Backbone as CSV, one residue per row, in Angstrom:
resi,resn,N_x,N_y,N_z,CA_x,CA_y,CA_z,C_x,C_y,C_z
1,MET,7.213,-8.905,-22.869,6.871,-7.587,-23.412,8.134,-6.824,-23.782
2,ASN,7.969,-5.878,-24.666,9.036,-4.949,-24.997,8.811,-3.665,-24.201
3,VAL,9.823,-3.285,-23.431,9.719,-2.130,-22.544,10.701,-1.063,-23.006
4,THR,10.216,0.135,-23.234,11.077,1.275,-23.549,11.246,2.097,-22.285
5,ILE,12.482,2.344,-21.899,12.759,3.176,-20.725,13.423,4.452,-21.206
6,ILE,12.729,5.563,-21.036,13.273,6.861,-21.426,13.915,7.486,-20.195
7,GLY,15.234,7.559,-20.241,16.012,7.990,-19.088,16.845,6.827,-18.585
8,SER,18.157,6.989,-18.607,19.030,5.875,-18.222,19.832,6.174,-16.965
9,GLY,19.253,6.985,-16.090,19.860,7.243,-14.788,19.654,6.069,-13.851
10,ASN,19.851,6.301,-12.563,19.782,5.207,-11.592,18.427,4.518,-11.562
11,MET,17.347,5.296,-11.633,16.021,4.679,-11.613,15.755,3.912,-12.895
12,GLY,16.127,4.484,-14.031,15.951,3.769,-15.292,16.694,2.446,-15.287
13,ARG,17.910,2.469,-14.782,18.700,1.238,-14.718,18.082,0.231,-13.751
14,GLY,17.599,0.736,-12.608,16.989,-0.164,-11.638,15.753,-0.855,-12.181
15,ILE,14.876,-0.092,-12.817,13.668,-0.675,-13.400,14.045,-1.609,-14.537
16,GLY,15.034,-1.208,-15.326,15.502,-2.072,-16.402,16.053,-3.387,-15.889
17,THR,16.763,-3.341,-14.777,17.303,-4.564,-14.170,16.203,-5.550,-13.836
18,ARG,15.153,-5.060,-13.207,14.054,-5.945,-12.819,13.283,-6.428,-14.042
19,ALA,13.148,-5.576,-15.057,12.410,-5.980,-16.259,13.136,-7.110,-16.986
20,VAL,14.439,-6.968,-17.212,15.163,-8.017,-17.951,15.340,-9.270,-17.106
21,ALA,15.397,-9.109,-15.786,15.463,-10.280,-14.911,14.194,-11.112,-15.030
22,GLY,13.087,-10.446,-15.391,11.820,-11.129,-15.593,11.596,-11.586,-17.013
23,GLY,12.610,-11.438,-17.865,12.507,-11.923,-19.235,11.933,-10.943,-20.233
24,HIS,11.779,-9.681,-19.849,11.240,-8.670,-20.756,12.389,-7.912,-21.427
25,SER,12.253,-7.632,-22.698,13.281,-6.902,-23.428,13.166,-5.404,-23.165
26,VAL,14.312,-4.735,-23.096,14.363,-3.325,-22.718,15.162,-2.528,-23.741
27,THR,14.627,-1.382,-24.126,15.358,-0.416,-24.945,15.508,0.868,-24.146
28,PHE,16.746,1.305,-23.960,17.009,2.566,-23.273,17.057,3.701,-24.290
29,VAL,16.362,4.780,-23.976,16.358,5.981,-24.797,16.836,7.132,-23.924
30,ASP,17.838,7.848,-24.403,18.389,8.950,-23.621,18.946,9.992,-24.579
31,ARG,18.893,11.257,-24.157,19.478,12.306,-24.997,20.991,12.126,-25.133
32,ASN,21.568,11.424,-24.144,22.999,11.131,-24.156,23.190,9.670,-24.570
33,PRO,23.601,9.388,-25.814,23.744,8.003,-26.267,24.717,7.192,-25.421
34,GLU,25.762,7.850,-24.920,26.745,7.141,-24.093,26.107,6.670,-22.788
35,ALA,25.243,7.497,-22.195,24.558,7.116,-20.963,23.652,5.919,-21.201
36,ALA,22.966,5.904,-22.333,22.098,4.773,-22.663,22.902,3.490,-22.831
37,GLN,24.043,3.597,-23.501,24.886,2.415,-23.690,25.460,1.930,-22.370
38,ASN,25.808,2.853,-21.494,26.306,2.462,-20.169,25.233,1.725,-19.373
39,ALA,23.987,2.130,-19.562,22.882,1.446,-18.882,22.752,0.013,-19.383
40,VAL,22.906,-0.177,-20.679,22.868,-1.532,-21.245,23.942,-2.398,-20.601
41,THR,25.146,-1.866,-20.532,26.265,-2.614,-19.943,25.995,-2.944,-18.478
42,ALA,25.390,-1.995,-17.769,25.166,-2.163,-16.342,24.174,-3.275,-16.015
43,ILE,23.193,-3.516,-16.904,22.143,-4.475,-16.552,22.207,-5.779,-17.327
44,LYS,23.137,-5.900,-18.258,23.100,-7.056,-19.167,23.254,-8.389,-18.445
45,GLU,23.969,-8.420,-17.333,24.156,-9.681,-16.625,22.888,-10.130,-15.912
46,SER,21.921,-9.247,-15.778,20.663,-9.603,-15.110,19.636,-10.196,-16.057
47,ALA,19.886,-10.137,-17.359,18.897,-10.581,-18.350,18.670,-12.088,-18.280
48,LYS,17.405,-12.477,-18.319,17.012,-13.889,-18.263,16.050,-14.209,-19.407
49,ASN,15.967,-15.478,-19.724,14.961,-15.981,-20.670,14.970,-15.248,-22.007
50,GLY,16.158,-14.954,-22.497,16.264,-14.366,-23.823,15.941,-12.894,-23.908
51,ALA,15.848,-12.205,-22.769,15.562,-10.775,-22.793,16.667,-10.034,-23.535
52,LYS,16.287,-9.118,-24.415,17.251,-8.344,-25.187,17.322,-6.923,-24.642
53,ILE,18.512,-6.337,-24.750,18.719,-4.971,-24.265,19.348,-4.166,-25.392
54,SER,18.802,-2.987,-25.648,19.299,-2.165,-26.746,19.153,-0.695,-26.399
55,THR,19.617,0.160,-27.302,19.442,1.605,-27.167,18.835,2.156,-28.447
56,ALA,18.274,3.341,-28.342,17.714,4.015,-29.521,17.667,5.508,-29.251
57,PRO,17.841,6.331,-30.275,17.684,7.779,-30.108,16.211,8.135,-29.950
58,LEU,15.950,9.200,-29.233,14.568,9.566,-28.930,13.732,9.755,-30.194
59,GLY,14.254,10.433,-31.185,13.468,10.734,-32.365,13.116,9.529,-33.204
60,ASP,13.976,8.499,-33.166,13.776,7.331,-34.026,13.322,6.086,-33.280
61,ALA,13.118,6.204,-31.991,12.812,5.019,-31.176,11.464,4.412,-31.566
62,GLN,11.470,3.084,-31.746,10.230,2.337,-31.911,9.762,1.941,-30.514
63,LEU,8.766,2.625,-30.020,8.372,2.450,-28.629,7.748,1.086,-28.387
64,GLY,8.053,0.513,-27.232,7.553,-0.800,-26.873,6.119,-0.765,-26.367
65,ASP,5.662,-1.926,-25.899,4.299,-2.031,-25.362,4.126,-1.127,-24.146
66,VAL,5.179,-1.066,-23.339,5.176,-0.254,-22.120,6.308,0.756,-22.221
67,VAL,5.995,2.023,-21.970,6.989,3.098,-22.011,7.125,3.678,-20.614
68,VAL,8.321,3.548,-20.046,8.581,4.066,-18.702,9.274,5.413,-18.828
69,LEU,8.674,6.451,-18.279,9.291,7.771,-18.268,10.110,7.893,-16.987
70,ALA,11.371,7.469,-17.058,12.251,7.451,-15.886,12.962,8.795,-15.773
71,VAL,12.161,9.830,-15.617,12.655,11.207,-15.585,11.911,11.963,-14.488
72,ALA,12.382,13.169,-14.222,11.801,13.986,-13.156,10.463,14.598,-13.566
73,TYR,9.740,15.060,-12.557,8.485,15.762,-12.791,8.766,17.035,-13.592
74,GLY,7.971,17.289,-14.558,8.166,18.407,-15.474,8.770,17.904,-16.763
75,THR,9.870,17.176,-16.651,10.468,16.560,-17.838,9.536,15.505,-18.409
76,ASN,8.818,14.791,-17.530,7.874,13.777,-18.013,6.797,14.410,-18.897
77,ILE,6.323,15.573,-18.509,5.277,16.242,-19.277,5.850,16.791,-20.590
78,GLU,7.059,17.321,-20.543,7.718,17.794,-21.762,7.900,16.656,-22.756
79,LEU,8.304,15.489,-22.269,8.487,14.329,-23.141,7.168,13.888,-23.767
80,ALA,6.117,13.893,-22.964,4.805,13.493,-23.488,4.390,14.391,-24.638
81,LYS,4.623,15.680,-24.493,4.271,16.619,-25.553,5.173,16.423,-26.770
82,GLN,6.445,16.166,-26.527,7.391,15.983,-27.628,7.090,14.720,-28.428
83,LEU,6.761,13.639,-27.723,6.489,12.370,-28.396,5.126,12.352,-29.061
84,GLY,4.195,13.118,-28.545,2.885,13.269,-29.173,2.184,11.955,-29.441
85,ASN,1.742,11.764,-30.673,0.938,10.596,-31.028,1.708,9.280,-31.011
86,LYS,3.033,9.341,-30.882,3.805,8.097,-30.741,3.398,7.338,-29.482
87,LEU,2.831,8.057,-28.509,2.420,7.424,-27.254,0.985,6.915,-27.291
88,ALA,0.259,7.217,-28.342,-1.131,6.768,-28.448,-1.185,5.239,-28.413
89,GLY,-2.013,4.704,-27.555,-2.162,3.258,-27.433,-1.127,2.590,-26.559
90,LYS,-0.147,3.349,-26.063,0.902,2.780,-25.227,0.529,2.863,-23.745
91,VAL,1.088,1.930,-22.987,1.027,2.036,-21.530,2.213,2.891,-21.113
92,VAL,1.940,4.027,-20.503,2.996,4.974,-20.138,3.099,5.029,-18.614
93,VAL,4.260,4.641,-18.102,4.472,4.572,-16.655,5.144,5.839,-16.159
94,ASP,4.499,6.499,-15.230,5.056,7.703,-14.599,5.671,7.311,-13.267
95,ILE,6.975,7.573,-13.098,7.648,7.224,-11.841,7.998,8.457,-11.023
96,ALA,7.632,9.645,-11.491,8.135,10.892,-10.904,7.545,11.168,-9.529
97,ASN,8.395,11.725,-8.657,7.957,12.279,-7.384,8.083,13.796,-7.491
98,PRO,6.959,14.512,-7.497,6.982,15.943,-7.811,7.372,16.823,-6.626
99,LEU,8.616,16.701,-6.189,9.079,17.530,-5.077,9.240,18.982,-5.526
100,ASN,8.975,19.909,-4.612,9.148,21.315,-4.949,10.628,21.692,-4.910
101,GLN,10.934,22.936,-5.229,12.335,23.348,-5.373,13.100,23.322,-4.058
102,THR,12.398,23.422,-2.942,13.065,23.391,-1.631,12.989,22.009,-0.976
103,PHE,12.407,21.059,-1.674,12.333,19.669,-1.219,11.608,19.511,0.127
104,ASP,10.703,20.442,0.413,9.956,20.337,1.669,8.456,20.187,1.434
105,GLY,8.093,19.806,0.229,6.686,19.599,-0.104,6.559,19.170,-1.555
106,LEU,5.315,19.017,-1.985,5.038,18.607,-3.359,4.713,19.822,-4.226
107,ALA,5.154,19.771,-5.476,4.941,20.879,-6.396,3.564,20.842,-7.054
108,THR,2.893,19.720,-6.967,1.586,19.569,-7.605,0.481,20.199,-6.765
109,ALA,-0.628,20.515,-7.422,-1.794,21.042,-6.714,-2.388,19.950,-5.816
110,PRO,-3.059,20.329,-4.732,-3.632,19.334,-3.821,-4.605,18.368,-4.492
111,ASP,-5.252,18.826,-5.562,-6.227,17.973,-6.250,-5.642,17.339,-7.505
112,SER,-4.305,17.187,-7.542,-3.681,16.559,-8.688,-2.436,15.798,-8.242
113,SER,-1.678,15.307,-9.223,-0.468,14.528,-8.981,0.376,14.581,-10.243
114,SER,1.603,14.125,-10.153,2.440,14.049,-11.350,1.762,13.216,-12.427
115,ALA,1.224,12.069,-12.024,0.599,11.161,-12.992,-0.626,11.787,-13.648
116,GLU,-1.427,12.503,-12.872,-2.621,13.139,-13.436,-2.243,14.311,-14.333
117,ASP,-1.206,15.063,-13.945,-0.738,16.143,-14.809,-0.231,15.578,-16.131
118,LEU,0.456,14.435,-16.059,0.941,13.781,-17.274,-0.227,13.344,-18.150
119,ALA,-1.233,12.763,-17.534,-2.392,12.273,-18.286,-3.102,13.407,-19.027
120,LYS,-3.086,14.605,-18.459,-3.722,15.750,-19.112,-2.927,16.216,-20.327
121,ALA,-1.617,15.965,-20.311,-0.749,16.465,-21.373,-0.485,15.452,-22.469
122,ILE,-0.810,14.195,-22.219,-0.387,13.115,-23.104,-1.372,12.924,-24.259
123,ALA,-0.934,12.219,-25.295,-1.765,11.975,-26.473,-3.010,11.175,-26.121
124,ASN,-4.087,11.405,-26.848,-5.301,10.623,-26.670,-4.999,9.140,-26.934
125,GLY,-5.522,8.291,-26.082,-5.326,6.865,-26.259,-4.176,6.295,-25.463
126,ALA,-3.287,7.147,-24.954,-2.215,6.666,-24.080,-2.809,6.344,-22.714
127,LYS,-2.279,5.312,-22.083,-2.818,4.848,-20.804,-1.767,5.044,-19.720
128,VAL,-1.962,6.058,-18.900,-0.983,6.414,-17.881,-1.169,5.558,-16.637
129,VAL,-0.058,5.024,-16.150,-0.039,4.223,-14.929,1.035,4.774,-14.007
130,LYS,0.699,4.968,-12.749,1.691,5.361,-11.744,2.313,4.108,-11.155
131,ALA,3.630,4.051,-11.124,4.313,2.901,-10.538,5.783,3.235,-10.331
132,PHE,6.421,2.514,-9.448,7.869,2.560,-9.193,8.353,3.827,-8.493
133,ASN,7.483,4.780,-8.199,7.994,5.992,-7.552,8.368,5.762,-6.094
134,THR,7.873,4.683,-5.495,8.216,4.415,-4.087,9.377,3.445,-3.935
135,THR,9.892,2.912,-5.032,11.019,1.977,-4.965,12.302,2.739,-5.254
136,LEU,13.162,2.834,-4.273,14.417,3.556,-4.443,15.339,2.790,-5.391
137,ALA,16.157,3.526,-6.114,16.975,2.924,-7.170,17.851,1.782,-6.660
138,ALA,18.474,1.978,-5.505,19.386,0.955,-4.990,18.669,-0.349,-4.676
139,THR,17.424,-0.250,-4.237,16.692,-1.466,-3.864,16.241,-2.255,-5.083
140,LEU,16.123,-1.578,-6.222,15.685,-2.263,-7.432,16.749,-3.200,-7.990
141,GLN,17.981,-3.017,-7.603,19.032,-3.893,-8.095,18.760,-5.344,-7.727
142,SER,18.276,-5.556,-6.495,17.977,-6.922,-6.049,16.481,-7.192,-5.977
143,GLY,15.671,-6.133,-5.975,14.226,-6.306,-5.911,13.696,-6.626,-4.534
144,GLN,14.545,-6.496,-3.525,14.095,-6.818,-2.167,14.872,-5.988,-1.149
145,VAL,14.311,-5.925,0.060,14.979,-5.319,1.205,14.740,-6.227,2.404
146,ALA,15.801,-6.576,3.093,15.715,-7.417,4.289,14.992,-8.733,4.012
147,GLY,15.223,-9.279,2.823,14.613,-10.560,2.471,13.169,-10.483,2.049
148,GLN,12.618,-9.278,1.968,11.223,-9.098,1.571,11.169,-8.490,0.171
149,PRO,10.366,-9.050,-0.727,10.250,-8.457,-2.071,9.662,-7.058,-2.003
150,LEU,10.116,-6.202,-2.875,9.603,-4.836,-2.916,8.127,-4.817,-3.263
151,ASP,7.398,-3.943,-2.611,6.028,-3.635,-3.015,6.082,-2.499,-4.027
152,VAL,5.379,-2.661,-5.144,5.286,-1.608,-6.153,3.827,-1.177,-6.219
153,PHE,3.559,0.030,-5.748,2.193,0.550,-5.705,1.822,1.073,-7.094
154,ILE,0.693,0.591,-7.602,0.270,0.866,-8.976,-1.097,1.539,-8.960
155,ALA,-1.213,2.638,-9.704,-2.502,3.315,-9.841,-2.744,3.630,-11.312
156,GLY,-3.994,3.493,-11.728,-4.336,3.782,-13.115,-5.803,3.557,-13.367
157,ASP,-6.295,4.130,-14.444,-7.721,4.037,-14.771,-8.033,2.922,-15.760
158,ASP,-6.999,2.285,-16.331,-7.203,1.224,-17.307,-6.713,-0.098,-16.724
159,ALA,-7.624,-1.049,-16.566,-7.288,-2.317,-15.916,-6.244,-3.107,-16.690
160,ASP,-6.347,-3.125,-18.010,-5.381,-3.871,-18.818,-3.987,-3.251,-18.724
161,ALA,-3.931,-1.933,-18.704,-2.641,-1.255,-18.584,-2.002,-1.574,-17.239
162,LYS,-2.781,-1.536,-16.182,-2.237,-1.880,-14.865,-1.781,-3.328,-14.819
163,ALA,-2.510,-4.205,-15.493,-2.150,-5.625,-15.511,-0.795,-5.843,-16.190
164,LYS,-0.514,-5.092,-17.250,0.775,-5.217,-17.930,1.913,-4.779,-17.021
165,VAL,1.718,-3.670,-16.335,2.744,-3.200,-15.416,2.916,-4.188,-14.261
166,ALA,1.803,-4.708,-13.762,1.864,-5.687,-12.679,2.609,-6.947,-13.110
167,GLN,2.465,-7.336,-14.374,3.162,-8.520,-14.874,4.676,-8.301,-14.868
168,ILE,5.106,-7.122,-15.283,6.536,-6.802,-15.256,7.056,-6.828,-13.823
169,VAL,6.270,-6.279,-12.916,6.644,-6.265,-11.498,6.777,-7.692,-10.958
170,THR,5.765,-8.498,-11.202,5.766,-9.874,-10.705,6.911,-10.680,-11.300
171,ASP,7.096,-10.579,-12.604,8.163,-11.330,-13.265,9.538,-10.911,-12.761
172,GLY,9.650,-9.677,-12.296,10.915,-9.180,-11.760,11.137,-9.522,-10.305
173,GLY,10.250,-10.336,-9.738,10.434,-10.798,-8.366,9.907,-9.869,-7.301
174,MET,9.040,-8.935,-7.688,8.470,-7.991,-6.735,6.969,-8.224,-6.589
175,ARG,6.323,-7.461,-5.727,4.883,-7.632,-5.507,4.124,-6.382,-5.948
176,PRO,3.241,-6.498,-6.942,2.416,-5.358,-7.329,1.278,-5.145,-6.327
177,VAL,1.015,-3.899,-6.003,-0.095,-3.555,-5.109,-1.018,-2.613,-5.877
178,ASP,-2.155,-3.134,-6.338,-3.108,-2.315,-7.080,-3.739,-1.324,-6.112
179,SER,-3.440,-0.053,-6.325,-3.876,0.985,-5.396,-5.106,1.748,-5.872
180,GLY,-5.687,1.298,-6.998,-6.917,1.921,-7.460,-6.721,2.833,-8.651
181,PRO,-7.623,3.801,-8.847,-7.595,4.670,-10.029,-6.412,5.624,-9.998
182,LEU,-6.214,6.324,-11.104,-5.044,7.180,-11.237,-4.992,8.263,-10.164
183,LYS,-6.137,8.718,-9.684,-6.120,9.763,-8.664,-5.487,9.301,-7.357
184,ARG,-5.336,7.992,-7.153,-4.633,7.487,-5.976,-3.142,7.792,-6.045
185,ALA,-2.669,8.225,-7.223,-1.270,8.647,-7.335,-0.974,9.793,-6.365
186,ARG,-1.991,10.579,-6.019,-1.783,11.680,-5.067,-1.253,11.140,-3.749
187,GLN,-1.890,10.070,-3.253,-1.467,9.498,-1.987,-0.143,8.733,-2.110
188,ILE,0.037,8.062,-3.240,1.295,7.323,-3.443,2.472,8.291,-3.483
189,GLU,2.306,9.404,-4.170,3.382,10.387,-4.251,3.627,11.056,-2.905
190,ALA,2.562,11.334,-2.157,2.729,11.919,-0.819,3.416,10.936,0.120
191,MET,3.081,9.667,-0.017,3.700,8.623,0.808,5.206,8.572,0.559
192,GLN,5.595,8.664,-0.710,7.015,8.624,-1.022,7.730,9.905,-0.609
193,PHE,7.030,11.029,-0.636,7.634,12.265,-0.130,8.049,12.086,1.325
194,LEU,7.176,11.483,2.133,7.512,11.228,3.530,8.704,10.277,3.631
195,HIS,8.699,9.238,2.815,9.799,8.265,2.804,11.128,8.959,2.490
196,ILE,11.114,9.859,1.516,12.319,10.605,1.164,12.735,11.521,2.308
197,ALA,11.759,12.213,2.895,12.051,13.158,3.973,12.651,12.463,5.192
198,LEU,12.351,11.173,5.371,12.838,10.431,6.538,14.196,9.769,6.316
199,GLN,14.769,9.900,5.135,16.011,9.177,4.854,17.135,9.531,5.825
200,SER,17.280,10.796,6.145,18.331,11.184,7.094,18.075,10.585,8.467
201,GLU,16.815,10.618,8.897,16.447,10.059,10.206,16.637,8.553,10.229
202,LEU,16.275,7.892,9.146,16.383,6.430,9.088,17.832,5.960,9.006
203,GLY,18.672,6.736,8.333,20.072,6.366,8.203,20.300,5.102,7.404
204,THR,19.442,4.842,6.421,19.570,3.603,5.651,20.306,3.797,4.331
205,ASN,20.815,5.020,4.086,21.565,5.310,2.869,20.750,4.953,1.628
206,TRP,19.488,5.362,1.622,18.590,5.167,0.487,18.396,3.682,0.149
207,GLY,18.415,2.878,1.199,18.224,1.450,0.984,16.970,0.895,1.646
208,SER,16.046,1.773,2.015,14.817,1.350,2.683,13.696,1.122,1.675
209,ALA,12.576,0.587,2.160,11.437,0.314,1.291,10.139,0.504,2.042
210,LEU,9.102,0.891,1.303,7.758,0.947,1.857,7.054,-0.367,1.530
211,LYS,6.504,-1.009,2.559,5.894,-2.312,2.351,4.707,-2.493,3.294
212,ILE,3.677,-3.160,2.777,2.506,-3.516,3.587,2.636,-4.983,3.993
213,LEU,2.594,-5.212,5.283,2.698,-6.571,5.810,1.386,-6.964,6.473
214,SER,1.075,-8.235,6.424,-0.145,-8.705,7.091,0.136,-10.047,7.752
């Protein structure tokens, strides 16, 4: 698949690393062209099976099959409005954790989530999927923690859209966990809020992971 990652910060690079390691081509889109090019350089050694890596400006980008909004809550909604009908028919992945300004709770309403707020703002026909918000950027470099593949919790209302995201996850050496409809993003985001809040207590330097074992 062709994957467009909007945002070339640590999370964008981490997701891009796993995508190209699985043989998927990645285009980085960023308001800062230099940042996008640096992301290409950072992940190029991870590319397998002919995966291509490129950059494109936001206004002229030819969006791929899957569009990852690797940006913060609020910016994701602004981007959806800016891109408008360019997102129609695309699988749009929301990775945002909607922390409030004091980082002691979530900014979203109790009956909503970042992903659901995005879905309300996005073009008709776009298929929003929640994924990657529980995988910390550092862990995505290798796709595992303590020898265990990362679990990527996925929520969405379109089965085909979730399947595409799950394929990228699997090909990148991780384990997709289908968590149900898009409204399950509320619990996934709350789960990651706790994970973030525990980082000081855990002392893992942002290298921990949430995983279900059986």
